[in-house]
N, C-alpha and C positions, 0 to 999 in steps of 0.2 A: 233319402233326399236331404234330410236335415243334417246327417253326418257329413255329407259332401259339402254342404254350405258352411258348416262349422269348420271343417278342415281348410277350406279356402280362406276363410276369415282369419284363422290362426296363422296360416302360412303367409298371408299378405302382411299381417301385423309383424310377424317375425322378420320378414324381409325388410320392412320399413325400419324397424329398430336396428337390425344388423347394418343396413346401409348408413344409418345415422352414426353408429358407433365406429364404423370403419371408413369414414370419409377421409379424403386426403388432407383436408383442412384441420389443423389441430384445434382442439376445443379451448386452448389456452394461448396466451401471448408468449411468443418466444423472443428472447433478446438476441440482438446481433452481437458480434464480438465487441464492437466499439462501445455499445450500450452497457454490456456487462462489465467492461473495464471501467467505464465512467462511474457505474454504480458502486464499484468496490474501491475506487481511488480515494486516498486520504485527502482531506482538505489541508490547506497550507498550515493551519494552526496545529492539527494533529501530526502532520509531517515534521514540523519543528520539534514537537514534544518527543516523537519517536527518535529523531536524530540526536537530540541531547541525551536521551536515555542510552542509546547505542554507544555514543561517545564516552559516557561515564562508565558503562560496562566494559568497554575496551580498555579504558585507562586502568580500571581495577584489575582486569584479567591479565593484561600484559605487563603493566608497570607496578602492580600491587599497591596502587595509591587508592585508599579507601574513601576519599572525599568525593563529592559530586560537584565539581566546579563548573561543568557545562550546563547552561540554562537555555531553554528553547528560544527566548527572546534575544539571546546573545548575538546571533547571526540571522540575517534574513534567509528565508527558504526560497529557492528558485526552482521553477519547473523547466527542465531542459529535455525536450522531446518526450520520451516516455519514462523519465526518471526525475526524482527530486534531488536537489543538491543543497546542502547546508554546511556552513563553515568555510574556512579557507586556511591556507598556509599563512601563518601570522607570526613571524619571528619575534615580534615584541609581545605577543600574547595580549594585546590591548583589550580584546574582548573580555578577558577574564580579570584584568586588573592585577594579576600576579606576575605577569611577564614570563615569556618563555614557554607557554603551553597553548596549543591550539589544536583544532580538529577539522577534518573534512569528512563528511558523511554523504554518501549517495545511496539511493535505493529506488526500486520500481515504484510507480505511483500507488500501488496497493501496499507498499511497505516490505515487499519481499526482495530478495537478492541484495542485501545491504553490503556496502563496502565502507569500512571505517579506517581512517588514517589518523593517528595521533602524532602530533609533532611536539617534541620537547627540545627546547634550546637552552642548554646550560652554559654555553660559551657566549657571553655577551661582550660586545665591544664597549669599552668604557667611553663615556662621554668626554669630549675634550673641551 
């Protein structure tokens, strides 16, 4: 008699534990796609820092110019849909103060998939 009762108690306990472990509700909070993107998105200050770094690396890689003329505060960073945009085509290079050099950098909000364009203007029209 006691063995039968003990067996039923153990079986019932096992079933309760098993049902709790295998419920369809996850025991943790899961993020939606938009929440995980928002959690990993760069803030504008970090996006500007990354853009300037990428522009300087491209300048060194392609043109073999070893200075780092691009600064994060040089251009405002703008959020356009799901990408950041920093810089512009600037024939006068006014943002740098040295004339003739500018950059345009875009990347996803989390910093991936960068596109870097460096513009060098060596032919300047003389002022009249």
